[in-house]
C-alpha atoms as an extended CHARMM CRD file, in Angstrom:
* protein
*
       107  EXT
         1         1  MET       CA             -6.8860000000       -3.1710000000       -4.0680000000  PROA      1               0.0000000000
         2         2  ALA       CA             -8.1320000000       -1.1380000000       -7.0940000000  PROA      2               0.0000000000
         3         3  ARG       CA             -6.3680000000        1.8190000000       -7.0010000000  PROA      3               0.0000000000
         4         4  SER       CA             -8.7240000000        4.6590000000       -7.9590000000  PROA      4               0.0000000000
         5         5  GLU       CA             -7.3150000000        6.1890000000      -11.4760000000  PROA      5               0.0000000000
         6         6  THR       CA            -10.6630000000        7.6960000000      -12.1020000000  PROA      6               0.0000000000
         7         7  PHE       CA            -11.1950000000       10.0420000000       -9.7660000000  PROA      7               0.0000000000
         8         8  SER       CA             -8.3800000000       13.1620000000       -9.1370000000  PROA      8               0.0000000000
         9         9  ASP       CA             -7.5080000000       14.2090000000       -5.6320000000  PROA      9               0.0000000000
        10        10  GLU       CA             -9.2220000000       16.8130000000       -5.7680000000  PROA      10              0.0000000000
        11        11  GLU       CA            -12.1020000000       14.5980000000       -5.8380000000  PROA      11              0.0000000000
        12        12  LEU       CA            -11.5110000000       12.2030000000       -3.7830000000  PROA      12              0.0000000000
        13        13  ALA       CA            -10.9750000000       15.2060000000       -0.9510000000  PROA      13              0.0000000000
        14        14  LEU       CA            -14.5670000000       16.0170000000       -1.1410000000  PROA      14              0.0000000000
        15        15  LEU       CA            -15.9320000000       12.8960000000       -0.2010000000  PROA      15              0.0000000000
        16        16  THR       CA            -15.9800000000       11.6830000000        3.4950000000  PROA      16              0.0000000000
        17        17  LYS       CA            -13.0550000000        8.8840000000        4.6740000000  PROA      17              0.0000000000
        18        18  ALA       CA            -15.6220000000        6.1120000000        4.4260000000  PROA      18              0.0000000000
        19        19  GLU       CA            -16.4810000000        7.2350000000        0.6390000000  PROA      19              0.0000000000
        20        20  ARG       CA            -12.9600000000        7.2530000000        0.2380000000  PROA      20              0.0000000000
        21        21  ASP       CA            -12.6170000000        3.8230000000        1.1810000000  PROA      21              0.0000000000
        22        22  GLY       CA            -15.4630000000        2.4360000000       -0.3090000000  PROA      22              0.0000000000
        23        23  LEU       CA            -13.9730000000        3.6610000000       -3.8840000000  PROA      23              0.0000000000
        24        24  LEU       CA            -10.4140000000        2.6630000000       -2.9190000000  PROA      24              0.0000000000
        25        25  GLY       CA            -11.4420000000       -0.9080000000       -1.9630000000  PROA      25              0.0000000000
        26        26  VAL       CA            -10.5810000000       -0.7160000000        1.3260000000  PROA      26              0.0000000000
        27        27  THR       CA            -13.4170000000       -1.3800000000        3.4980000000  PROA      27              0.0000000000
        28        28  ASP       CA            -14.6260000000       -4.7940000000        2.4940000000  PROA      28              0.0000000000
        29        29  ASP       CA            -12.5540000000       -7.7280000000        2.1940000000  PROA      29              0.0000000000
        30        30  ALA       CA            -13.3860000000      -10.3000000000       -0.9430000000  PROA      30              0.0000000000
        31        31  ALA       CA            -16.0430000000      -12.2550000000        1.4630000000  PROA      31              0.0000000000
        32        32  GLY       CA            -17.9190000000       -8.3820000000        2.1740000000  PROA      32              0.0000000000
        33        33  GLU       CA            -16.6420000000       -8.5090000000        5.3820000000  PROA      33              0.0000000000
        34        34  PRO       CA            -15.6020000000       -5.5360000000        6.9470000000  PROA      34              0.0000000000
        35        35  LEU       CA            -11.7500000000       -5.0270000000        7.4070000000  PROA      35              0.0000000000
        36        36  THR       CA             -9.6080000000       -5.2080000000       10.4950000000  PROA      36              0.0000000000
        37        37  GLU       CA             -7.3690000000       -2.5200000000       11.6560000000  PROA      37              0.0000000000
        38        38  ARG       CA             -4.6560000000       -3.9820000000       10.7370000000  PROA      38              0.0000000000
        39        39  GLN       CA             -6.0530000000       -4.6450000000        7.4360000000  PROA      39              0.0000000000
        40        40  ARG       CA             -7.2820000000       -1.3930000000        6.7950000000  PROA      40              0.0000000000
        41        41  HSD       CA             -3.5290000000       -0.2400000000        7.9640000000  PROA      41              0.0000000000
        42        42  LEU       CA             -1.9150000000       -2.2790000000        5.6360000000  PROA      42              0.0000000000
        43        43  ALA       CA             -4.0940000000       -1.3910000000        2.6920000000  PROA      43              0.0000000000
        44        44  TRP       CA             -3.1250000000        2.2390000000        3.8570000000  PROA      44              0.0000000000
        45        45  CYS       CA              0.3550000000        1.1770000000        3.6110000000  PROA      45              0.0000000000
        46        46  LYS       CA              0.4810000000        0.0760000000        0.1880000000  PROA      46              0.0000000000
        47        47  GLU       CA             -1.8660000000        2.5850000000       -1.2690000000  PROA      47              0.0000000000
        48        48  ARG       CA              1.1070000000        5.4250000000       -0.1180000000  PROA      48              0.0000000000
        49        49  ALA       CA              3.9740000000        2.9420000000       -1.3540000000  PROA      49              0.0000000000
        50        50  LEU       CA              1.9770000000        2.6410000000       -4.7970000000  PROA      50              0.0000000000
        51        51  GLU       CA              1.7500000000        6.0300000000       -5.1590000000  PROA      51              0.0000000000
        52        52  TYR       CA              5.6660000000        6.3180000000       -5.2810000000  PROA      52              0.0000000000
        53        53  LEU       CA              5.2890000000        3.7910000000       -8.0050000000  PROA      53              0.0000000000
        54        54  ASP       CA              3.0130000000        6.1490000000       -9.8100000000  PROA      54              0.0000000000
        55        55  ARG       CA              6.0920000000        8.1250000000      -10.3640000000  PROA      55              0.0000000000
        56        56  ASP       CA              8.3520000000        5.2350000000      -11.1020000000  PROA      56              0.0000000000
        57        57  ASP       CA             10.0880000000        6.0070000000       -8.0140000000  PROA      57              0.0000000000
        58        58  CYS       CA             11.1160000000        2.4990000000       -6.8020000000  PROA      58              0.0000000000
        59        59  ARG       CA             13.0800000000        3.4320000000       -3.9380000000  PROA      59              0.0000000000
        60        60  ASN       CA             10.7660000000        5.7260000000       -1.7840000000  PROA      60              0.0000000000
        61        61  ALA       CA              7.7290000000        3.0870000000       -2.7530000000  PROA      61              0.0000000000
        62        62  VAL       CA              9.8700000000        0.3500000000       -0.9210000000  PROA      62              0.0000000000
        63        63  ALA       CA             11.0050000000        2.8800000000        2.0060000000  PROA      63              0.0000000000
        64        64  SER       CA              7.3700000000        4.3430000000        2.4880000000  PROA      64              0.0000000000
        65        65  PHE       CA              5.9780000000        0.7510000000        3.0260000000  PROA      65              0.0000000000
        66        66  LEU       CA              8.8750000000       -0.3730000000        5.0740000000  PROA      66              0.0000000000
        67        67  SER       CA              8.5830000000        2.8870000000        7.4000000000  PROA      67              0.0000000000
        68        68  ASP       CA              4.5000000000        2.4200000000        7.1630000000  PROA      68              0.0000000000
        69        69  VAL       CA              4.4680000000       -1.2560000000        8.1110000000  PROA      69              0.0000000000
        70        70  GLN       CA              6.4140000000       -0.3990000000       11.2890000000  PROA      70              0.0000000000
        71        71  LYS       CA              4.0330000000        2.6910000000       12.5530000000  PROA      71              0.0000000000
        72        72  HSD       CA              1.0550000000        0.0120000000       13.7710000000  PROA      72              0.0000000000
        73        73  PRO       CA              1.4880000000       -2.8630000000       16.1990000000  PROA      73              0.0000000000
        74        74  SER       CA              0.0070000000       -5.5090000000       14.1010000000  PROA      74              0.0000000000
        75        75  THR       CA              1.9160000000       -4.7500000000       11.4180000000  PROA      75              0.0000000000
        76        76  ALA       CA              5.1620000000       -4.4030000000       12.9570000000  PROA      76              0.0000000000
        77        77  GLY       CA              7.8720000000       -6.5780000000       11.5830000000  PROA      77              0.0000000000
        78        78  LEU       CA              5.9840000000       -8.0270000000        8.9420000000  PROA      78              0.0000000000
        79        79  ALA       CA              8.4170000000       -6.9660000000        5.9160000000  PROA      79              0.0000000000
        80        80  GLY       CA             11.3580000000       -7.2540000000        8.3810000000  PROA      80              0.0000000000
        81        81  GLY       CA             14.9510000000       -9.4710000000        7.8320000000  PROA      81              0.0000000000
        82        82  GLY       CA             14.6320000000      -11.0490000000        4.3180000000  PROA      82              0.0000000000
        83        83  LEU       CA             11.5230000000       -9.5170000000        3.0870000000  PROA      83              0.0000000000
        84        84  ALA       CA             13.1080000000       -5.7810000000        3.4960000000  PROA      84              0.0000000000
        85        85  ILE       CA             16.3690000000       -7.0520000000        1.4160000000  PROA      85              0.0000000000
        86        86  ILE       CA             14.2850000000       -8.3830000000       -1.4100000000  PROA      86              0.0000000000
        87        87  GLY       CA             12.0080000000       -5.0980000000       -1.5510000000  PROA      87              0.0000000000
        88        88  MET       CA             15.5410000000       -2.7990000000       -1.5830000000  PROA      88              0.0000000000
        89        89  ARG       CA             17.1080000000       -5.2640000000       -3.6990000000  PROA      89              0.0000000000
        90        90  GLU       CA             13.7480000000       -4.6180000000       -6.2710000000  PROA      90              0.0000000000
        91        91  ALA       CA             13.8130000000       -0.9640000000       -5.5530000000  PROA      91              0.0000000000
        92        92  CYS       CA             17.3620000000       -0.8390000000       -6.7270000000  PROA      92              0.0000000000
        93        93  SER       CA             16.9090000000       -2.6700000000       -9.7220000000  PROA      93              0.0000000000
        94        94  GLY       CA             14.4100000000        0.0630000000      -10.8920000000  PROA      94              0.0000000000
        95        95  ASP       CA             11.9160000000       -2.8940000000      -11.4850000000  PROA      95              0.0000000000
        96        96  VAL       CA              8.7260000000       -1.1400000000      -11.1540000000  PROA      96              0.0000000000
        97        97  GLN       CA              6.5720000000       -4.0810000000      -11.5230000000  PROA      97              0.0000000000
        98        98  ALA       CA              8.8570000000       -6.2190000000       -9.4400000000  PROA      98              0.0000000000
        99        99  VAL       CA              8.5230000000       -3.7970000000       -6.4740000000  PROA      99              0.0000000000
       100       100  GLU       CA              4.6870000000       -3.9160000000       -7.1090000000  PROA      100             0.0000000000
       101       101  ARG       CA              4.3250000000       -7.3010000000       -7.0020000000  PROA      101             0.0000000000
       102       102  TRP       CA              6.5190000000       -7.5080000000       -3.4410000000  PROA      102             0.0000000000
       103       103  ILE       CA              4.1570000000       -4.7680000000       -2.0700000000  PROA      103             0.0000000000
       104       104  GLU       CA              1.1220000000       -6.5260000000       -3.4910000000  PROA      104             0.0000000000
       105       105  GLY       CA              2.2180000000       -9.4490000000       -1.9820000000  PROA      105             0.0000000000
       106       106  PHE       CA              2.1640000000       -8.5990000000        1.6720000000  PROA      106             0.0000000000
       107       107  ASN       CA             -1.2350000000       -9.5570000000        3.1800000000  PROA      107             0.0000000000
């Protein structure tokens, strides 16, 4: 997913949700098809987690992602068990790139 590095939070706040989603690459999949509710929720989880990584906060990035995926029935349990342990291990290492790969690896 493309993160917006050219728009400030204030600029994004002026847009409608549909416009924001379009700028952040959330409205369509790679084939141009509308995203499902599950895909939109997962994109939201990733975006929130990646905001922590922008501040080099690996632990809260993983915690945010693990918490947020549980908030929707279609993604609940997605990052449970061994996958959660891997994410926590990467977070404790402080390796921002490893945590980003872990987050982006979910689909």
